[in-house]
C-alpha positions as CSV (number, residue, x, y, z in Angstrom):
1,M,-19.1,7.9,6.4
2,I,-17.0,4.8,7.3
3,K,-16.4,3.9,3.7
4,S,-15.1,7.3,2.8
5,R,-12.9,7.3,5.9
6,H,-11.5,3.9,4.9
7,A,-10.9,5.2,1.3
8,V,-8.9,8.2,2.6
9,L,-7.0,6.1,5.0
10,G,-6.3,3.5,2.2
11,I,-5.0,6.2,-0.1
12,A,-2.7,7.5,2.6
13,V,-1.5,4.0,3.5
14,V,-0.7,3.1,-0.1
15,A,1.0,6.4,-0.8
16,T,3.2,5.9,2.2
17,L,4.0,2.3,1.3
18,L,5.0,3.2,-2.2
19,A,7.0,6.2,-1.1
20,S,8.8,4.2,1.6
21,S,9.6,1.3,-0.8
22,S,12.3,3.6,-2.3
23,A,10.7,3.1,-5.7
24,F,9.5,6.7,-6.0
25,A,8.7,9.7,-3.9
26,E,5.2,10.5,-5.3
27,P,3.2,7.5,-6.4
28,T,0.8,7.9,-9.2
29,A,-3.0,7.2,-9.0
30,D,-2.4,4.0,-10.9
31,Q,0.2,2.8,-8.4
32,R,-1.9,3.7,-5.4
33,A,-4.9,1.9,-7.0
34,A,-2.7,-1.2,-7.7
35,C,-1.9,-1.7,-4.0
36,M,-4.8,-0.4,-2.0
37,G,-6.7,-3.7,-2.1
38,D,-3.6,-5.6,-1.0
39,A,-2.9,-3.2,1.8
40,F,-6.4,-3.6,3.2
41,R,-6.5,-7.4,2.5
42,Y,-3.2,-8.3,4.2
43,C,-2.3,-5.4,6.5
44,S,-5.5,-3.8,7.8
45,A,-4.8,-4.8,11.3
46,V,-1.7,-2.6,11.4
47,I,-3.1,0.5,9.8
48,P,-2.2,3.4,10.4
49,N,1.3,2.4,11.6
50,V,3.5,3.1,8.5
51,A,6.5,1.0,9.6
52,R,4.3,-2.0,10.4
53,I,2.3,-1.6,7.1
54,T,5.6,-1.6,5.1
55,S,6.8,-4.6,7.0
56,C,3.5,-6.4,6.5
57,I,3.5,-5.7,2.8
58,R,7.0,-7.1,2.5
59,A,6.1,-10.1,4.6
60,N,3.2,-10.8,2.3
61,F,4.9,-9.9,-0.9
62,S,4.4,-13.4,-2.5
63,K,0.6,-12.9,-2.0
64,L,0.4,-9.5,-3.6
65,T,-1.3,-8.9,-6.9
66,P,1.1,-8.7,-9.9
67,A,0.2,-5.0,-10.3
68,C,1.1,-4.2,-6.7
69,K,4.3,-6.1,-6.9
70,T,5.3,-4.1,-9.9
71,A,4.3,-0.8,-8.3
72,F,6.2,-1.7,-5.0
73,L,9.4,-2.7,-6.8
74,K,9.3,-0.1,-9.6
75,G,12.4,2.1,-9.7
């Protein structure tokens, strides 16, 4: 139960992050997958606050996986 709740929350978080990054309005499954681990790794304490998650991802940008960096900046 908890794992599925975290998965759903993670997908929502990553979708919001990518959409708010001005890169694209509707992230693809690959883009969500690229950043979900990073969002949980570095920003789990601020979930579900979208503004704080976005700020956290930007603050931790140098630590993100290359795939997430690409997805976050794509546009």
